[in-house]
N, C-alpha and C positions, 0 to 999 in steps of 0.2 A: 574145148569149145562148149561142150554140153554143160559143163559146170558153170561157165560164164553165162550161157543163156538162162540157166536155172536161176542164177543169182540175179540176173537182170529182170526176170519175171517176178522174183520175190520183191525186188525193189519197186517194180511197177505196182504190184499189189499193195505194198506198204504205202506207197504214195496215194493210191486210190482210197485206202483205208483212212489215212490221216486226213485227206481232204473231206471224206465223208464225215468223220468225227468233227472237223472244224465247221462244216456246214451245219451239223446238228447243234453244235455249241452256239454258233452264230444265230441260228434260228431260235434257240432258247433264249439267247440274250435279247433279240428283238421282241420276242414274246413277252419277256419279263418287263420290257420297257413300255408295253402297252398299259396305260393307266386304267384303273377302275373308273367307270363313268356313271355318275348319278344325275338323272334328269328329273327335276321336280316341276310339276305343273299344278297350279291351283285353278279354281274355277270361278269366273266372274269377279276376280279380284282387281280392284282399282289400284294403280300404282301409288296413289297418295295415301294408302294405308301403311306405307313403308316410310319411316322417318328419314332414312338415308336418301330416298328419292326426293322427299320434300326439301331436304337440305340442298341437294344438287340443283333442283329446279326453282324452288321458291326462297331458299336461304333461311329456312326455319324447320324445326323438327315436326311440327304439326301440319296436318292438311290445311288448305285454305278454309275447309269447313270446320276444323277443330281438332280435338285430341285424338292421337293414335298411339299405339304401342307396337314396337317391332324390334326388340333388342337382338333377337337371334338373326333375323334377316339383315339387320344393320351390321352385325358382326361379319356375316357372310359377304356383304358388299365390300366391307373394308379389306377383305382378303383377296379381292379380285377386281374385276371391271364391272361397273354398273352402266348398262346401256339405257339411257333415259328416253329414247325415242324408238321404242319397239312397237310395231303395229301388227295386229292380227290381219289375216287375209280374208276373214269372215267373222262377223260379230255373233256367231252362233256355235255351240259346242261341236257338233258333228263335222261340218265343213272346215272349221278352224283346226281341229285336231287332224282331220284328213290331210290338210295341207302341211301341218307340222311333221307328221309321220312319213309323208311321201316326199316332202321337199318340193312340192309342185303347187302352183296356184289352182284354185278351184276350176278356172277355165281350162287348165291343162290336164287335170286329173278327172274331170267330169263329175266332180262331187260338189253339189251346190247346196244341199239341204240335209235331210236325214235319209237319203237313199240307202238301200242295202247294197252297197257297192261290193265288188268282188274282184279277184285277180285273174279272171279268165280272159278278158279282152287282150288282144295282142299289143296294144299300146301301153298297157300297165307295166310299171317297173317295180323293182323291189322296194319295200319300205326300209326305213333306216335300221330297224331291228334286224331285218333279214340281211342287210349289208354287213352289219356288225357281227352277226352269227357267222357269215361266210368268211369273216376276217379274224376268226379265233375267239370271239367273245361268247360267253354264256349270257343269254338275254332273259330278263325277267320283268314283269310288270305287276304292280300292286296298287289296287284302288280303282280309279277311273281312267281308262285309256280311251275308250269310246270314239274311235276314229271311224267306225262304221265300215270297216274293210273286212269282208268275210270271204269264205270259200264258196266257189260254185259247187253245188251239192252233189250231183248235177241238179240244177235248179237254184233259184234265188232263195235265200233264207239266212237265218242267224247261225250259219255254220262256221265254227271256229277255224280260222285260217292258219292256226299255229304260228302266228307271227312272233311269239315269244316262247322260249323254252319253259319258262315257269310263269304261271298266271294266277293271281288272286284278285277277283273282281269284287268291287264293293257291293254290287247288287246280286250277281249270280252266285256268289260264294258266301259272303258275309250276311247280308240281309236275308237271303234265302234260308240260312241256317240259324236265324234268330239272333244275329249279332248286329246291333244298330241302335237307333233311338226313335225317331219319328220319320216315317216315309210313306209315300203313296205306292200303290201297286195295282196293275191291271189284273182283273179277274176274268177267267175263261170258263166256258161250259165244256162238256165232255167232247164237243166237236172243235174245240180250240177257237171258238168265237168269243170275242170280247163281250162280257155282259155288264161291265162296270169298272169303277175304280174305287179301291178302298184306301183309307188312311189307317196306318198301323202305328200304335204307340207301345214302345217297349220300356219297361221299368227296371230299375236297378236290381229288384228282388227276383227278376225273371218272369214276372207276370206281364201280360200284354192285353191290349184291347184292339179290336178291329171293327170298323164300320164303313159303310159306303158313303162316299162323297157324291157318287153318280151311279145310277142304275140305268143301263140302256133299256129303253122300252118299258120303263117302270118308274113309279114315283119313289122317292126316298121314304123309308118307314119312319114312324115316330121314334123308334129306338135309334136309327141312324142320326136323326136330327139331335136327339138328346145327348148322344155320345159325342158328337162334334162340339156341342155347346160345353160339355164337361171339359173337353180338351182345351177349348179356348179360355175357359175360366181358370183351369188348373195351371196352365203354363203361360198365361198373359199373352195369348196369341193375337197378333195383328195380321189380319188377312187383307188381300187386295180387293176390297169390296167396292172400290170406285170404278172398276174396269171389267174387262171381259172375263178373265179367269179369277173369279171371286174367291176360290179356295186356296190360292197361292199364299204362302206364309211369308210375310215380309219382316216379321220380328216375333220374339217370344223367348221363353226359357227352355233350354233343352231338358227333356225328361231324364237324361243321364248326367252324372257329374263329369267333370273333366277327367279324361283318361278312359272313359267307357263309351264314348260316342262312336259313330261310324268311322270318322276320320282317325280317331285314336286306335281303333281296331286295325285300320289299314296300316298304320305305323307299326303296331305290334307285330303284324304278319311280316312286314319288311324287316324288322329287327330280328325276329326269330330265324328268318332265312339266313341272315348274316352271322348271327350268334351261334348257329348250329352248323357251321361250315364243316363239310366233309362227313356229316352224319345224317342219319334219318331222324326225323322228329314229327310230332303231331301238330297240325294246325289248330287254331282255336275251336274249330268245329269237329276235330278228331280225324281229319284226313291225314294219311301218311305222306310226308313231304321229304324231299332230299335237300339238305342245306347247300349253300354255295360251295362250289369246287374252287378252293383257293389256289389250285395249280393253274387256272386259266383266268384271264381278265374278265371282269363282270361289267355288263351294261345293264343298269337298273333304272326302270321308269317308275316313278312314284307319283301317282295322280290323286290329289286331294279332291273331295267333293265340295268342301267349303271354299268360299262363303256363298256358294250357290244356295238358292232357296231349297228347302225351308231354312230361313235365317234364324238359327236357334243356338246361340252361344250358351255354354254351360253357366250355371249360376255364379260360380266363383269369378268368371271373367265378366259376365254381364253386370255384376254388382259394381265393378270398377268403372263402368261407363254410364250407368243409368242416370247419374246426376250431372253428367257433362252437358253443357249447352252448346249446340252446333249452329253455325251460320248456314241457313238454307240458301242454296244458290238462287240468284235472281232469275225470275221468269215473268214475262208479261204475255198475256194471251194475244197481244198484237203481233207477237212473233209468228203466230200460226197463220196470219193472213198472207204471209209470203211463202208458206210451205206448199210444195206440190202435193198432190193427192196421196202418193205413196207415203211420204213422210208424215202427213196428217194421220194416215192409218196406223203408223207406228205409235204416234202420240196417243191416239184413242185407245189402243190396247194396253198402254203402259202409264197412263197419266196418274198424277198424284192429286189432281183436282178433286175436291170433296173430302179429302182427309183433313182432320183437325191438326192444329199446330202441335199438339201433344203427340199425335200419332206419327207425324212427320219426324219429330225429334226421336221417338222410339225407333223408327225405321233406321235412322242414321246411327243412333247409339248402338243398336244391336248388330248392325252391319260391321261397324268398326270393332266391336267387341269380338265378333266371330273371326275377323281377320287377326286380332291379337291372339286368340286361341290357336289359330293356324300357325302363327309365328312360334308359339310354344311347341307345337308338334313338329314343325320343321326343324327347330333346334334339336329335338330329341333324335330325329331321323339322321340329320347331318352328323351329329356326334357319333352315332352308331356306325355310320359309313366310314368316318375318319378312323375310328378305332379299328375297324376291320382291316382297312388298308394299311394302317401302321403295324398291326400285328403281323401281317403277311409281307411286310417290307415292300409295299407297292405304292406307286404314285397314284394320284387321283385327279379327276376333273369333275367339278360340280356345275351344272347348268340349271338355273332356276328361271322358269318362265312365270312371271308375275301375272297370273290370270290367262286363261285361254282367250279371253277378250275382257273388256272392262265392264263398267256398271254405272248407270246414272243414279244420282241421289238428289234429284231435283233439277239438274241441268236439263234444258229443253222441256221442263215441266214433268219429267218422267222419273220412274224408278224401274229400270230394266236395262236391256242391251238392244240389240237388233238394228241399230241405226248406223249412219255413216259418220256421225259426229265423234269428236275426240273421246268423249266419255263412253262410247261404245267400242271403239277400235284402238284407242291409245293405251299402251301398256309399257312395261319395262322388263329388263332381263339382267341377270347377274351371271357371270362366268368366272369361275375360280379354278386355278390349277395349283397343285402342291409344288410343281416344278415352276418356279417363278421365271425361268427363261422362256416359258410359253406365254405367260401373262403376268404382269406385275400386280402388286397389291394396291388397294386404295386409289383406283383410277376411275374416272368418269368419262364416258363417251356419249356424245350427243348426235352422232350421225344417224340418219334414217336407216333402221333395220327392220326386217320383216320376219314373220313366223316361219316362212319357208327357209330361213337361214339356219334354223336349229338342226335340221338333218345334216347338212354339210359340215356344220360345226362339230357335231358328235362324231361324224366320220373322220374329220381331220384330227380330232383328239385321239382317236383310235389308230391313227397312222394310215388311214385310207386316203389316197390321192384322188380327190374329187375332180381333178383336171383331166383324168384319163377319159378317153372317148366313151367308155361304158357308162359313165355318170353324166353325160352331156344333157340328160333329161332334167337335171336339177335346176330349179328356178332360183334357188337361194345361193348365198355365198357364206363362207366360213367367217364367223365373228372374230376369229383370230386374225384373219386377213383384214377385216374392217378395222380392228384396233391398230394393227401394224401399218395401216395405210398402204398395203401392198396391192390394192385393187382400186379402181376408180370409185369415187363416192356416187351412190345413186341419188338422184334428184327428186324421186317420188316413190310412193308406195301404192300398192294396188289391193283391191278386194272386191268381193261380190256379196250381195244380200239376196237371199231367196226364201227367208223364213219370216212369217208375219206379213211381209209384203215382198214384192219382187216380180220379175227379175230386175235387179238394180246393181250398178257397179260404182266404185268410188276410186278416186285418185287424190292422194294428199301429198303436198309438198310442204316445205317449212313455212311458206307464206299463205298458200291457198288450199282450200278444201273443196273438192268438186265431186258431185255424184249425179247420176242420171238413170232413168229407166232405160233398159236395153232392148226390150221386146214389147210388142203391142199387146200380148196376152198377159194375164195376171195370175195364172195358176203357178203354185210354188214348184211343183215337180213337173218336169217336161213330160209331155205325152209323146209316145212314139211318133205320132204324125207331125210333131213340131220339131223334131231333130233337124237342125240345119235350116229351118225356115225363118224368114224375115230377119236374117242376120245383118242386113244393111239398113234395116228400118230406122234404127236410132241415128244413123248418119244422114238420112234423107227426109225424115218426117218433119212436120212443122215443129219449131222449137218448143212451143207450149205442150205438145204431146209427149215430148221426151222428159218432161218433169224434172228439169235441172235444178240443182242447188249449188250455189257457189258462195263461199265465205272468204273474205279478205282478212286474214288474221292480224295484219298490221293495224287495221282499223276496228276489227271486231273479233278480239281474241276468244270470246265466249260463244261464238257462232250463233248469234241471235238475229242476224239480219241477212237473209238470203238475197244476194244481189245479182243472181243469174239473169233476171229479166230487167235489171236496171239499165237504162240506156248507156250509162258510162261503162258498164261491164259486159254488155251484150256481145261484143266482138271477142272478148276474152273467154266468155262462157262457151261460145261456139268453137273457139280454138281447143278448149279442153274437151269439148264433146267429140271432136274429131280425133284428138290424141287418144283419149280413153277408149272410144268406140273401136278404133282400128286395132288397139292392143287386145282388148278382151273379146272382141267378136271375130277378128280376122288373123290374129297372130297365133296360129295353131290351136284354135279353140276346139275342145272335144265335148261332144254331147252324146250321151250314152243311153241306150235302152237296157237298163240293168236287169230287166226280167229275162233277157236273153244272154246266151253264152258269149257272143262276140259281135254286138251290133252297135255301131256308133257312127257319128258324122264328124269329120275333121274339116275345119274351116281355115283356109290358108290364103285368103285374099290380101292380107297385109303382113306377110311374114317380115319380121325385123322391126315392126313398129315399136316393140318394147325395147327401146335402146337405153333406158334409164336416164335419158337426158330430156330436159324441157325445152330450152332455147325458145322461150316465149318471145315473140316479136315485141320490142320495147313499146311500140306505139299502142299496143293493146292493154298495157298496164296503166290504170288511172293513177294520177299523182295524188 
């Protein structure tokens, strides 16, 4: 009997051992199936800078304005699905990226402008990079991520929240260490008070110049003025001299050749990280770095600064565009007569009026040339990523967000972003999977998608089940589900505007574009005393005070005729006012005093209003 018990114990232990080994093997198998994920985001890029988009939307390679080049992005689009109706949730870098990284609308994450948000309040949830890290990924970011999510110090400030395992920032790492081309920089005194802004010019031979564009409490010196004029002449600089920020550079030649600009350095650092896998290496400025660990899946965020201002394509790209003639979008000042005060404010700060025809052509030429240069760099980065994945026998997913928002090149008479119009908020996205069972190649999807969809898409690519209760905070959906039609189609997209003018919100459908003022006050950043105040004002105030804008795209595809106060559309405008107002003001709206550890107001007077359905009464839609 004793021998029998002994043998039985041995057998039991053997079974436990075998099960453990099987579990480990299965775990390793699941781990190996997690693909490497590359998320690319450009800045201020119009989707019509991409030929594949133009073919899908307009049936031609070029933009409606004229010539574009995008062979590498076109190739990427052919390998996966091109989403032609992707909309940002805010037409400004900070809140747009905050929504992308959190997967939440601005009104749900309390991030409306350039607030120094942090993760201390109890309503805050993990960012997409934190979710990926907790699910086995090494996370890294190169270039511009700028979601304005920091750590509570304690105290508010630019405290690194360590949201990525590896971080190389275009400004705080590259430009700070003399790697870049032409950029502005705030200057501080010994007490960390801002004393002005300098423009910095870096040359290929290592020399550089620096001069003030603005001196707080002092006039510019004769030398400052002379140095700026030298830069303007040397690099054919076109500044935004017809509007508020007259130092903004809308065109010119980069001081550096292709391959040595700030965006090229971003790509080089990205490449070095992958090409030095499992080894230590030195960054471009000499910092010791650890290469990618090929034993675990990689989630890489690659953020380009281009084609954001200063719009400075390298000479080799600029020369290919400088003789191209572009069709300037139609604009008549009579359009302004129907714009509410807020939208007039955006026009005044961004107008092209006063620029010569030659200057307008230069602005468009240099913009598209800069986008073409970005295409070249994206091609290099994608190829490096694919080679890394192939070398390590790993599947991959690539997600390309074509612009964190878009850019006007004459539409509405502007060259800028900031508005509720298509050219401010309308973008595109490309999703590619090496495993074609996830997504096929060479497909086009025209459903309405939003930037809050990128976080759940990345999570789904990494094997995270976003339907689990712990992820119920996500406002977006997986683009895999959108393409596969496994979820209901949304009938509108949402967003908010709180920079230049605001507070303002917008709702776009396939046919209608609507926006309105949401509060009676006009300050961009909420004051602590305003948290949760006047939240129903936009629903009850006189219609004229709400400053509505409504465009019927069936009759006005270029958004040139605001019909919100037209008698034929008044009922429809009021319907949109209630629909949008209840969503962004009453369906779990968060307003935060970010200067404190955990101080916010939650508005829930209309929970469930955001049902993704319109169901507009037919009698309200003019024939």
